[in-house]
TORLUM-812900 format. One record per residue: y negated, x negated, z negated of N, C-alpha, C in turn; residue in three letters; residue number from 1. Coordinates in pm, 1 decimal, m for minus. Each point is the difference from the previous one (the first is absolute). Layout:
N
<pt <Y, X, Z>, <Y, X, Z>, <Y, X, Z>, ala, NUM>,
...
//
This chain:
155
<pt <m1481.3, 474.6, 1446.5>, <116.8, 22.8, 72.1>, <12.0, 151.3, 24.2>, unk, 1>,
<pt <30.6, 40.9, 118.0>, <14.3, 140.3, 34.8>, <151.1, 30.5, m10.9>, unk, 2>,
<pt <33.3, 105.7, m66.4>, <137.5, 40.2, m15.4>, <29.1, 100.1, 110.4>, unk, 3>,
<pt <72.5, m42.1, 103.2>, <23.9, 83.4, 115.5>, <136.6, 68.0, 0.0>, unk, 4>,
<pt <68.0, m6.8, m109.6>, <128.9, 66.4, m11.6>, <m13.5, 119.3, m91.8>, unk, 5>,
<pt <95.0, 86.3, 2.5>, <3.6, 114.8, m91.9>, <27.5, m56.5, m136.9>, unk, 6>,
<pt <m97.7, m7.0, m84.6>, <20.0, m59.9, m132.4>, <74.5, 99.6, m92.2>, unk, 7>,
<pt <77.9, m60.8, m83.5>, <70.6, 78.4, m97.5>, <m103.8, 58.3, m95.5>, unk, 8>,
<pt <4.3, 131.9, m18.8>, <m98.9, 62.5, m84.3>, <59.2, 59.8, m129.0>, unk, 9>,
<pt <129.0, m15.4, m16.3>, <55.0, 47.6, m125.4>, <26.0, m119.2, m90.7>, unk, 10>,
<pt <m2.6, 25.0, m130.7>, <23.5, m105.3, m91.9>, <138.2, 26.6, m60.8>, unk, 11>,
<pt <97.7, m85.9, 28.6>, <134.8, 19.6, m56.5>, <0.1, m10.6, m150.9>, unk, 12>,
<pt <82.9, 79.2, m62.5>, <9.5, m5.5, m147.0>, <59.0, m139.2, m34.1>, unk, 13>,
<pt <m76.6, m81.3, m60.6>, <43.8, m132.7, m33.4>, <m90.6, m56.6, m107.9>, unk, 14>,
<pt <21.8, m126.1, m36.5>, <m81.4, m55.6, m105.6>, <m143.4, m21.0, 49.3>, unk, 15>,
<pt <m94.5, 12.6, m99.3>, <m140.0, m28.5, 32.5>, <m26.0, m145.5, m33.9>, unk, 16>,
<pt <m115.6, m53.8, 31.0>, <m26.2, m140.9, m26.8>, <20.2, m39.8, m148.6>, unk, 17>,
<pt <m41.9, 80.8, m92.3>, <17.4, m32.9, m140.9>, <149.2, m15.7, m36.7>, unk, 18>,
<pt <80.4, 88.7, 55.0>, <143.9, m4.8, m21.4>, <58.0, m128.1, 51.4>, unk, 19>,
<pt <m42.4, m38.1, 122.0>, <49.0, m124.2, 62.2>, <m39.3, m121.3, m84.4>, unk, 20>,
<pt <m125.7, m3.4, m41.0>, <m47.9, m110.9, m85.3>, <78.6, m5.5, m131.9>, unk, 21>,
<pt <20.3, 114.9, m60.8>, <77.1, 2.8, m124.3>, <144.7, m45.0, 18.7>, unk, 22>,
<pt <60.8, 40.6, 112.2>, <138.7, m45.3, 29.1>, <3.7, m150.9, 12.0>, unk, 23>,
<pt <m92.2, m61.2, 75.9>, <m2.2, m145.4, 18.8>, <m20.5, m70.0, m137.3>, unk, 24>,
<pt <m94.6, 44.4, m76.8>, <m31.2, m71.0, m123.5>, <107.9, 21.7, m108.2>, unk, 25>,
<pt <72.1, 111.6, 2.2>, <110.8, 20.8, m92.5>, <122.6, m75.6, 48.0>, unk, 26>,
<pt <25.9, m5.7, 129.5>, <114.9, m64.6, 49.9>, <m12.3, m157.4, m7.9>, unk, 27>,
<pt <m117.8, m50.0, 27.0>, <m27.1, m141.8, 2.8>, <m118.9, m28.6, m89.1>, unk, 28>,
<pt <17.6, 1.0, m133.8>, <m112.5, m10.8, m97.2>, <m76.8, m131.2, 16.5>, unk, 29>,
<pt <58.7, m99.7, 64.0>, <m66.9, m130.1, 20.1>, <m102.6, 9.6, 111.3>, unk, 30>,
<pt <m5.3, 114.0, 66.7>, <m93.1, 11.3, 113.7>, <m144.1, 4.6, m47.5>, unk, 31>,
<pt <m79.4, m77.9, 72.5>, <m146.7, m1.9, m22.4>, <m62.7, 104.8, 95.7>, unk, 32>,
<pt <m72.1, 90.0, m55.0>, <m63.4, 109.4, 80.2>, <m148.5, m15.5, m2.6>, unk, 33>,
<pt <m57.5, m2.1, 117.5>, <m145.2, 0.6, 14.0>, <m38.5, 124.3, 79.9>, unk, 34>,
<pt <m91.3, 78.3, m54.3>, <m47.8, 115.6, 70.4>, <m143.4, m30.3, 48.6>, unk, 35>,
<pt <m20.0, 8.5, 129.5>, <m130.5, m30.2, 58.8>, <m4.4, 62.5, 136.5>, unk, 36>,
<pt <m123.8, 33.3, 43.1>, <m21.1, 47.1, 140.6>, <92.5, 116.9, 35.9>, unk, 37>,
<pt <14.5, 92.6, m89.2>, <84.1, 120.4, 20.1>, <144.8, m39.3, 33.2>, unk, 38>,
<pt <49.1, m104.1, m68.4>, <137.0, m44.4, 24.5>, <54.0, m66.7, m124.3>, unk, 39>,
<pt <129.9, m16.3, m3.3>, <69.4, m68.7, m104.5>, <67.3, m118.2, 70.6>, unk, 40>,
<pt <m3.1, m119.4, m68.2>, <61.3, m119.0, 49.4>, <99.5, m53.2, m103.5>, unk, 41>,
<pt <122.8, m21.8, 40.4>, <108.9, m33.1, m91.6>, <50.5, m141.7, 32.0>, unk, 42>,
<pt <m21.2, m91.3, m99.2>, <45.2, m138.6, 16.4>, <80.9, m40.7, m127.2>, unk, 43>,
<pt <39.3, m122.4, m2.0>, <73.0, m51.1, m116.0>, <m80.4, m115.9, m60.6>, unk, 44>,
<pt <m121.9, m13.8, 36.9>, <m86.2, m107.8, m51.3>, <m124.3, 53.4, m66.4>, unk, 45>,
<pt <3.2, 2.6, m136.7>, <m115.6, 59.5, m73.2>, <m127.5, m86.5, 7.8>, unk, 46>,
<pt <12.2, m118.9, 51.4>, <m119.5, m85.6, 6.8>, <m71.9, 18.6, 133.9>, unk, 47>,
<pt <80.1, m9.7, 108.8>, <m64.6, 8.7, 133.9>, <14.7, 136.3, 62.2>, unk, 48>,
<pt <89.6, 81.3, m52.3>, <28.4, 136.6, 52.7>, <42.9, m9.5, 145.7>, unk, 49>,
<pt <65.9, m103.5, 39.6>, <42.1, m26.1, 138.5>, <119.3, m89.5, 0.5>, unk, 50>,
<pt <87.5, 13.0, 95.3>, <5.3, 99.7, 102.8>, <48.2, 134.5, m54.8>, unk, 51>,
<pt <m18.6, 100.5, 76.3>, <46.8, 134.7, m36.9>, <139.2, 26.0, 59.9>, unk, 52>,
<pt <74.8, 81.3, m67.9>, <126.2, 42.5, 61.7>, <m10.0, 145.7, 41.7>, unk, 53>,
<pt <m107.5, 70.1, m49.2>, <m21.6, 135.4, 40.4>, <m146.0, 31.2, m17.6>, unk, 54>,
<pt <m50.3, 93.3, 79.6>, <m130.8, 60.6, m18.4>, <8.9, 144.3, 26.2>, unk, 55>,
<pt <m91.5, 75.3, m59.5>, <m5.1, 150.6, 18.9>, <m145.5, 29.9, 33.9>, unk, 56>,
<pt <m26.0, 60.0, 115.2>, <m136.7, 31.7, 40.3>, <m18.5, 151.2, 11.3>, unk, 57>,
<pt <m116.4, 44.7, m34.7>, <m25.2, 144.4, m0.2>, <m117.1, 41.3, 92.1>, unk, 58>,
<pt <m63.4, m93.2, 63.9>, <m112.0, 28.9, 90.6>, <11.8, m81.4, 126.4>, unk, 59>,
<pt <m86.2, 28.9, 92.8>, <m8.2, m75.9, 129.2>, <m86.4, m125.5, m13.5>, unk, 60>,
<pt <m37.1, m35.3, m119.2>, <m86.7, m116.1, m24.8>, <62.5, m130.8, 56.1>, unk, 61>,
<pt <131.1, m13.9, m4.9>, <65.7, m123.3, 41.5>, <33.4, 2.3, 148.1>, unk, 62>,
<pt <42.4, 111.6, 51.8>, <23.3, 23.5, 142.7>, <9.0, 149.3, 19.2>, unk, 63>,
<pt <m12.7, 46.4, 123.9>, <m1.8, 142.6, 31.8>, <129.0, 50.5, 61.6>, unk, 64>,
<pt <95.8, m86.1, 13.0>, <121.7, 32.4, 77.5>, <72.2, 119.2, m50.2>, unk, 65>,
<pt <5.3, 24.1, m133.7>, <81.8, 108.8, m57.2>, <m81.8, 124.2, m31.8>, unk, 66>,
<pt <m128.3, 0.2, 34.0>, <m84.1, 117.8, m31.0>, <19.0, 44.3, m147.5>, unk, 67>,
<pt <m30.1, m88.3, m87.1>, <17.4, 29.0, m145.8>, <m108.9, 83.2, m52.6>, unk, 68>,
<pt <m96.7, 46.1, 87.3>, <m102.2, 89.8, m47.8>, <51.1, 142.7, m22.6>, unk, 69>,
<pt <124.3, 25.6, 45.7>, <58.8, 133.7, m28.6>, <23.3, 17.5, m146.9>, unk, 70>,
<pt <m28.1, 113.7, m57.5>, <17.8, 20.2, m143.1>, <141.2, m33.8, m48.4>, unk, 71>,
<pt <3.5, m77.7, m106.9>, <131.5, m36.5, m57.9>, <80.4, m103.4, 74.0>, unk, 72>,
<pt <m58.2, m61.6, 97.5>, <77.6, m90.7, 85.3>, <m14.9, m146.6, m54.5>, unk, 73>,
<pt <106.8, m72.8, m3.5>, <m1.2, m140.1, m38.6>, <105.9, m71.9, 78.1>, unk, 74>,
<pt <m10.1, m133.7, 0.3>, <94.7, m84.5, 68.4>, <48.4, m110.2, m94.2>, unk, 75>,
<pt <128.3, m13.8, m9.8>, <58.2, m105.6, m79.7>, <40.1, m113.3, 99.3>, unk, 76>,
<pt <m33.3, m124.7, m29.0>, <24.2, m112.6, 85.1>, <82.6, m99.3, m75.8>, unk, 77>,
<pt <97.5, m55.9, 68.9>, <96.1, m95.8, m66.6>, <21.7, m122.4, 85.8>, unk, 78>,
<pt <m2.9, m116.3, m63.6>, <28.6, m125.5, 67.8>, <154.0, m25.3, m15.2>, unk, 79>,
<pt <73.2, m4.9, 110.4>, <142.1, m13.8, m3.5>, <48.4, m122.6, 69.8>, unk, 80>,
<pt <131.6, m24.7, m8.6>, <61.5, m115.1, 68.4>, <16.3, 27.1, 149.2>, unk, 81>,
<pt <29.9, m100.3, 76.9>, <8.4, 15.5, 147.0>, <107.8, 101.8, 36.8>, unk, 82>,
<pt <115.8, m3.8, m57.3>, <109.6, 88.2, 36.0>, <m42.1, 148.5, m24.2>, unk, 83>,
<pt <m59.2, 27.0, m117.0>, <m42.2, 137.6, m24.7>, <m111.1, 41.8, 98.1>, unk, 84>,
<pt <m96.0, m86.7, 25.1>, <m105.6, 33.4, 91.2>, <52.3, 32.4, 140.0>, unk, 85>,
<pt <91.4, m86.9, 48.7>, <56.7, 19.4, 131.8>, <77.2, 132.7, 9.5>, unk, 86>,
<pt <71.9, 35.8, m104.0>, <75.8, 123.3, m1.5>, <m97.2, 119.0, 6.0>, unk, 87>,
<pt <m105.2, m5.4, m79.9>, <m102.3, 107.8, 5.7>, <m68.6, 6.6, 132.2>, unk, 88>,
<pt <m38.3, m113.1, 58.0>, <m66.5, 0.3, 128.9>, <86.8, 54.6, 110.3>, unk, 89>,
<pt <130.5, m32.7, m3.9>, <90.3, 46.4, 105.0>, <16.7, 151.0, m3.6>, unk, 90>,
<pt <m3.7, 56.7, m120.1>, <13.0, 146.4, m11.6>, <m127.7, 73.5, 38.9>, unk, 91>,
<pt <m111.2, m72.2, m8.3>, <m131.4, 63.0, 24.0>, <m36.2, 13.0, 142.0>, unk, 92>,
<pt <36.3, m95.8, 77.6>, <m40.9, m2.4, 141.9>, <m132.4, m76.8, 19.6>, unk, 93>,
<pt <m47.5, m1.6, 119.5>, <m114.6, m82.9, 33.4>, <m135.9, 63.0, m25.6>, unk, 94>,
<pt <m5.8, 131.2, m19.6>, <m128.3, 70.6, m13.1>, <5.8, 101.7, m112.3>, unk, 95>,
<pt <3.9, m51.8, m126.4>, <15.9, 89.3, m111.8>, <m128.2, 88.5, m22.2>, unk, 96>,
<pt <22.5, 117.4, m53.1>, <m109.3, 89.1, m40.4>, <m29.0, m30.0, m145.7>, unk, 97>,
<pt <m103.1, m76.8, m23.7>, <m32.1, m46.4, m135.3>, <m52.9, 110.2, m88.3>, unk, 98>,
<pt <m25.2, 120.8, 56.5>, <m43.3, 109.9, m81.8>, <114.7, 86.1, m48.4>, unk, 99>,
<pt <118.8, m26.3, 44.2>, <117.1, 78.3, m34.0>, <37.8, m17.2, m141.7>, unk, 100>,
<pt <25.1, 113.3, m70.1>, <48.5, m4.9, m135.5>, <149.1, m31.9, m0.1>, unk, 101>,
<pt <39.9, m60.6, m114.0>, <143.4, m13.0, m34.7>, <82.0, m82.6, 103.4>, unk, 102>,
<pt <m60.8, m98.7, 54.1>, <74.9, m87.5, 95.1>, <m41.0, m148.0, m27.2>, unk, 103>,
<pt <102.7, m81.0, m21.5>, <m20.3, m144.4, m18.9>, <m21.5, m66.4, 136.3>, unk, 104>,
<pt <m104.9, m81.4, 8.9>, <m33.6, m65.1, 128.0>, <m71.9, m128.5, m26.4>, unk, 105>,
<pt <m15.8, m85.3, 101.0>, <m78.6, m121.8, m17.2>, <m140.6, 33.7, m38.2>, unk, 106>,
<pt <m62.8, m85.3, m79.3>, <m138.2, 22.3, m38.5>, <m91.2, m7.8, 120.9>, unk, 107>,
<pt <m99.4, 88.5, 7.6>, <m89.2, m1.1, 116.9>, <m83.5, m126.2, 22.0>, unk, 108>,
<pt <m25.6, m76.4, m105.5>, <m85.4, m121.8, 11.1>, <86.3, m123.5, m31.2>, unk, 109>,
<pt <86.8, 7.6, m98.4>, <67.3, m119.9, m50.5>, <149.0, m5.6, 38.5>, unk, 110>,
<pt <39.7, 54.5, 106.9>, <139.2, m8.4, 43.9>, <41.8, m141.4, 30.5>, unk, 111>,
<pt <m94.1, m76.7, 55.8>, <33.6, m143.0, 28.7>, <37.1, m80.6, m121.8>, unk, 112>,
<pt <m44.7, 49.1, m122.5>, <36.9, m62.3, m120.8>, <119.9, 59.5, m65.7>, unk, 113>,
<pt <66.8, 91.7, 77.0>, <122.2, 71.5, m44.4>, <m29.6, 97.3, m110.7>, unk, 114>,
<pt <m112.0, 74.6, 14.6>, <m27.0, 106.3, m95.2>, <40.4, 134.1, 70.5>, unk, 115>,
<pt <55.3, 88.5, m85.0>, <30.6, 134.9, 47.7>, <m75.3, 100.0, m80.6>, unk, 116>,
<pt <1.2, 126.7, 42.2>, <m74.2, 99.9, m71.9>, <63.3, 137.1, 13.9>, unk, 117>,
<pt <m43.5, 90.9, m86.3>, <38.4, 139.9, 11.7>, <m117.2, 82.6, m53.0>, unk, 118>,
<pt <m29.5, 108.8, 69.0>, <m107.1, 89.6, m40.8>, <69.8, 119.7, m67.5>, unk, 119>,
<pt <m39.0, 28.8, m122.7>, <44.6, 115.6, m75.6>, <152.1, 20.6, 8.3>, unk, 120>,
<pt <78.4, m80.6, m59.7>, <144.9, 17.0, 2.5>, <35.6, 130.2, m79.9>, unk, 121>,
<pt <108.0, 64.0, 51.8>, <57.7, 114.5, m73.9>, <72.4, m55.6, m117.5>, unk, 122>,
<pt <39.5, 89.6, m92.9>, <77.2, m39.1, m119.3>, <131.3, m69.8, 43.8>, unk, 123>,
<pt <71.1, 59.7, 93.9>, <124.7, m56.7, 45.7>, <m16.5, m135.6, 64.1>, unk, 124>,
<pt <m100.1, m15.9, 87.0>, <m21.4, m129.6, 64.2>, <m47.6, m100.5, m101.9>, unk, 125>,
<pt <m84.3, 39.8, m96.9>, <m42.6, m92.2, m99.0>, <122.0, m53.6, m78.0>, unk, 126>,
<pt <85.5, 93.3, m44.7>, <116.1, m40.2, m78.5>, <100.7, m84.2, 81.0>, unk, 127>,
<pt <31.8, 49.5, 121.2>, <113.3, m61.1, 71.5>, <m39.8, m113.5, 92.1>, unk, 128>,
<pt <m126.8, m5.8, 40.7>, <m44.5, m102.2, 97.8>, <m107.5, m91.2, m57.7>, unk, 129>,
<pt <m103.3, 57.5, m56.9>, <m113.6, m78.2, m46.3>, <30.5, m83.6, m121.0>, unk, 130>,
<pt <68.7, 51.7, m95.0>, <34.5, m76.1, m120.7>, <82.9, m124.5, 39.7>, unk, 131>,
<pt <104.5, 4.7, 83.7>, <66.1, m121.9, 35.2>, <m92.9, m92.7, 79.8>, unk, 132>,
<pt <m93.0, 49.4, 80.8>, <m90.3, m85.2, 66.7>, <m104.1, m67.8, m96.5>, unk, 133>,
<pt <m40.7, 72.0, m99.5>, <m88.4, m57.3, m100.0>, <76.5, m111.3, m76.6>, unk, 134>,
<pt <128.1, 24.5, m28.0>, <79.0, m101.5, m69.0>, <11.8, m124.1, 89.3>, unk, 135>,
<pt <18.0, 17.4, 128.0>, <4.9, m118.4, 91.4>, <m128.1, m72.1, 0.1>, unk, 136>,
<pt <m115.3, 73.9, 3.1>, <m128.1, m66.6, 3.6>, <m26.3, m75.4, m133.6>, unk, 137>,
<pt <25.8, 63.7, m110.8>, <m19.7, m67.0, m128.4>, <92.9, m120.1, m15.5>, unk, 138>,
<pt <128.9, 15.3, 32.2>, <93.4, m108.7, m21.3>, <m27.7, m112.8, 93.9>, unk, 139>,
<pt <m46.6, 24.2, 119.0>, <m34.8, m105.9, 94.3>, <m107.8, m88.0, m57.3>, unk, 140>,
<pt <m107.2, 61.8, m56.3>, <m110.3, m73.5, m49.5>, <41.7, m72.7, m133.8>, unk, 141>,
<pt <83.0, 65.4, m84.7>, <45.5, m63.3, m122.1>, <86.5, m123.7, 31.2>, unk, 142>,
<pt <83.2, 9.8, 100.1>, <83.3, m112.4, 39.6>, <m84.9, m115.0, 55.0>, unk, 143>,
<pt <m100.8, 35.5, 77.1>, <m93.8, m102.1, 53.7>, <m67.4, m72.6, m111.6>, unk, 144>,
<pt <m47.3, 74.7, m103.7>, <m66.8, m64.5, m112.5>, <99.4, m83.5, m79.1>, unk, 145>,
<pt <120.9, 42.9, m14.4>, <99.8, m80.2, m72.9>, <30.0, m130.5, 75.3>, unk, 146>,
<pt <8.3, 3.7, 134.0>, <22.3, m119.2, 78.1>, <m112.5, m103.1, m18.7>, unk, 147>,
<pt <m118.2, 56.6, m23.7>, <m115.3, m94.5, m23.0>, <m28.2, m28.1, m146.2>, unk, 148>,
<pt <94.5, 41.6, m87.9>, <m12.7, m33.4, m141.8>, <m107.1, 83.2, m72.4>, unk, 149>,
<pt <m32.3, 116.5, 55.4>, <m96.9, 86.4, m64.6>, <71.2, 110.1, m78.9>, unk, 150>,
<pt <m31.2, 9.6, m128.7>, <66.9, 92.2, m86.7>, <m46.9, 143.8, 26.4>, unk, 151>,
<pt <95.0, 88.0, 16.6>, <m31.5, 144.3, 16.8>, <48.5, 84.1, m113.0>, unk, 152>,
<pt <41.3, m60.6, m110.3>, <49.9, 77.5, m114.5>, <m118.5, 48.6, m80.2>, unk, 153>,
<pt <29.0, 90.1, m95.4>, <m92.9, 59.5, m86.7>, <17.2, m37.3, m144.8>, unk, 154>,
<pt <39.1, m123.6, m28.6>, <33.5, m47.4, m127.8>, <m84.6, 53.9, m111.1>, unk, 155>,
//
């Protein structure tokens, strides 16, 4: 993919991937984390490791839309409910710049599955926007598992 827009070249002061991973595992200790292919995958199923409610990628290995080859660049991806996805999509417009830092937008590949993403959130955006979105993603999957009689507790 050729990036024909003026890409954001500054890295906002915000959490790094290790900080995001630590936040998720400390906030939701029942989370199953798999690290593979330069990414972290967060699910609630320690046997199948699927489905995920969040992923964090640090390279262009999965797709090149966000130009993650820039030093220190990562993208957090979240599977959310329809209402949340539609709200994010409406704010984003029809042609998002997937290389832009600190902006929540539909996922460049998995938007049809109601996934959203953010590249390098700032501290304020992480705290005020991303944490509630991660909660939505986690709780959506936990509720789905509960409806199907799948235990998500850490007894």
